[in-house]
C-alpha positions in Angstrom: 7.1 -15.4 1.4 6.5 -15.5 5.6 6.8 -11.9 5.5 4.5 -11.1 2.5 2.0 -13.2 5.2 3.2 -10.9 8.5 3.0 -7.7 7.0 -0.7 -8.4 5.0 -1.6 -9.4 9.1 -0.1 -6.6 10.8 -1.8 -4.4 8.1 -5.0 -6.0 9.0 -5.0 -5.7 12.8 -3.2 -2.4 12.9 -5.5 -0.3 10.6 -8.4 -1.3 11.7 -12.1 -1.9 9.4 -12.8 1.6 8.3 -9.2 1.8 6.4 -9.5 -2.3 5.3 -13.0 -1.9 3.4 -10.6 0.6 1.0 -8.0 -1.3 1.0 -7.8 -3.5 -2.5 -4.3 -5.5 -1.8 -1.3 -5.5 0.7 2.2 -6.2 -1.2 5.8 -6.2 0.5 8.5 -5.9 -1.8 11.6 -5.6 -0.6 11.9 -3.3 2.1 8.8 -1.3 0.7 5.3 -1.9 1.3 2.9 -1.4 -1.3 -1.0 -0.5 -0.2 -3.4 -0.4 -3.1 -6.8 1.6 -1.7 -10.1 2.4 -3.0 -10.5 5.4 -1.6 -8.8 8.8 -3.1 -9.7 10.7 0.3 -8.2 8.0 2.7 -5.0 7.7 0.5 -4.8 11.2 0.6 -5.0 10.9 4.4 -3.1 8.4 5.3 -0.1 9.6 3.4 0.6 12.1 5.9 0.9 10.0 8.4 3.3 7.2 6.7 6.0 7.2 8.9 3.9 6.2 11.6 2.6 3.4 9.3 5.6 2.2 9.3 6.8 2.8 12.7 3.7 1.1 13.6 4.1 -2.2 11.3 8.0 -2.6 12.5 6.9 -2.7 16.0 4.2 -5.5 15.2 6.9 -7.3 14.0 9.1 -6.3 15.9 12.0 -5.6 13.7 13.0 -3.0 10.9 11.5 -4.7 7.7 9.6 -1.6 6.2 11.9 1.0 4.8 8.7 3.1 3.0 5.3 2.8 2.0 3.9 3.6 -1.2 0.1 4.5 -1.3 -1.6 3.8 -4.6 -5.2 4.5 -5.3 -7.3 2.3 -7.5 -9.1 3.5 -10.2 -11.9 0.7 -10.7 -13.0 2.4 -14.5 -9.6 2.4 -15.5 -8.4 -0.7 -14.3 -5.2 0.8 -13.3 -3.3 2.4 -10.5 -1.8 5.7 -9.4 0.6 6.9 -6.6 0.9 10.2 -7.4 4.7 10.0 -6.6 5.5 9.6 -10.3 2.0 9.8 -12.0 2.2 6.6 -13.0 -0.6 4.1 -13.5 -0.5 0.5 -13.9 -2.8 -1.8 -15.3 -1.4 -4.9 -12.9 0.6 -4.0 -9.6 2.1 -7.2 -9.9 3.6 -6.7 -13.2 5.9 -3.9 -13.4 6.6 -4.0 -17.1 2.8 -2.4 -17.8 3.2 1.4 -16.7 1.3 3.4 -18.4 0.4 7.3 -17.9 -2.9 8.0 -17.1 
């Protein structure tokens, strides 16, 4: 919906070109923002600033929409994602039933 578009636009404008170059996708699901990144190093760096990311995006949207951020690293060679919090790889972020352990 509209929130999905607004959150994506907020991410692009707030995070800058450096981060956006490594952003594969931004997905809002409920109150959780899922971000696919193509750099493991960047994912690690951003993971320390999750609270700041939540605050920045909510401030931009002028409401408390985002409650959590999940940063996923995209493995191009395996075509799957890992968010390290649960050690799951997923062949497709949008198809939650296809979960594979790496």
